[in-house]
C-alpha positions in Angstrom: 16.0 12.9 -8.0 16.4 11.2 -4.7 18.7 8.1 -3.7 18.2 5.1 -2.7 20.3 2.4 -1.4 19.4 -1.2 -1.6 21.4 -4.0 0.4 21.0 -7.5 -0.8 20.9 -10.2 1.9 25.2 -10.9 0.9 25.5 -7.7 1.7 26.3 -6.3 -1.9 25.0 -2.3 -2.1 23.4 -0.4 -4.6 22.7 3.2 -4.6 20.7 4.7 -7.6 18.1 7.4 -8.8 14.5 6.9 -8.1 12.2 9.8 -9.5 10.0 11.4 -7.0 6.9 9.6 -6.8 8.0 6.2 -7.8 7.9 3.2 -5.3 11.1 2.0 -4.1 9.7 -1.2 -5.7 9.6 0.3 -9.0 13.3 2.0 -8.5 14.8 -1.5 -8.1 12.7 -2.6 -10.7 13.7 0.2 -13.6 17.1 -1.1 -12.3 17.2 -4.7 -12.5 18.2 -5.6 -8.7 18.6 -8.5 -7.4 16.1 -9.4 -4.6 13.4 -7.6 -5.2 10.3 -10.0 -7.3 7.4 -7.6 -6.9 4.9 -10.6 -8.8 2.0 -8.4 -8.5 3.9 -5.4 -10.0 3.3 -2.8 -6.9 -0.7 -3.9 -6.5 -0.3 -4.7 -2.9 -1.3 -8.5 -3.7 2.1 -10.5 -2.5 4.8 -10.2 -0.3 6.8 -10.5 -3.1 8.7 -7.1 -2.3 9.8 -7.1 1.3 12.6 -5.0 2.5 13.9 -3.8 6.2 14.2 -0.1 6.3 17.3 0.8 7.9 16.6 1.5 11.7 17.4 5.3 10.8 14.6 5.9 8.6 11.7 4.2 9.7 9.9 6.4 11.6 10.4 8.6 8.9 9.1 6.5 6.2 6.9 5.4 8.4 4.4 2.1 10.0 3.0 -0.2 7.2 -0.7 0.3 6.7 -3.9 -1.9 7.7 -3.5 -4.0 4.6 0.1 -3.7 4.2 0.5 -5.4 7.7 -1.7 -8.2 6.4 0.2 -8.8 3.9 3.3 -9.0 5.5 2.1 -11.9 7.4 2.9 -13.8 4.3 6.0 -12.9 3.4 9.0 -15.8 2.8 11.5 -13.8 5.3 11.3 -12.6 8.3 8.6 -10.0 9.2 10.5 -7.4 11.8 9.3 -4.3 13.3 10.9 -2.4 10.3 9.4 -4.8 7.4 7.6 -2.7 4.8 6.5 -3.4 1.3 8.5 -1.6 -1.1 5.6 -1.1 -3.4 4.0 0.8 -0.7 7.3 3.5 -0.1 6.7 6.2 -2.2 9.9 7.7 -2.7 10.2 11.9 -2.4 12.9 14.2 -1.8 12.4 13.9 1.8 13.6 10.0 1.8 16.6 11.1 -0.7 19.5 8.8 1.0 16.9 6.0 2.0 18.2 2.5 2.8 16.8 -0.7 2.4 18.3 -3.7 2.7 16.5 -7.0 1.1 15.9 -9.9 2.6 17.6 -13.4 2.0 14.5 -14.6 -0.2 10.6 -13.2 -1.6 9.6 -16.5 -2.4 
């Protein structure tokens, strides 16, 4: 099972197993991690699951889609080139070891 490392804005790190096919957001939710609110439950209707993909993983994860990019405009924290909505990152074996950083606030 792929492992994803979630780093809180405080620096606290959580390395968890996320089933292949689940989103990075669902992995955080399943492990009750602080920092990803996911108000819309992964429906691409809010920006409360905003994360920063670690630079080493940005190319492998890829850029935000058009609708995701539009939704990121509503993120509560600064949008950066490596910003993504965690509900839109589907975990695969190729993403084993992925590192994402959570912003200071989602709302």
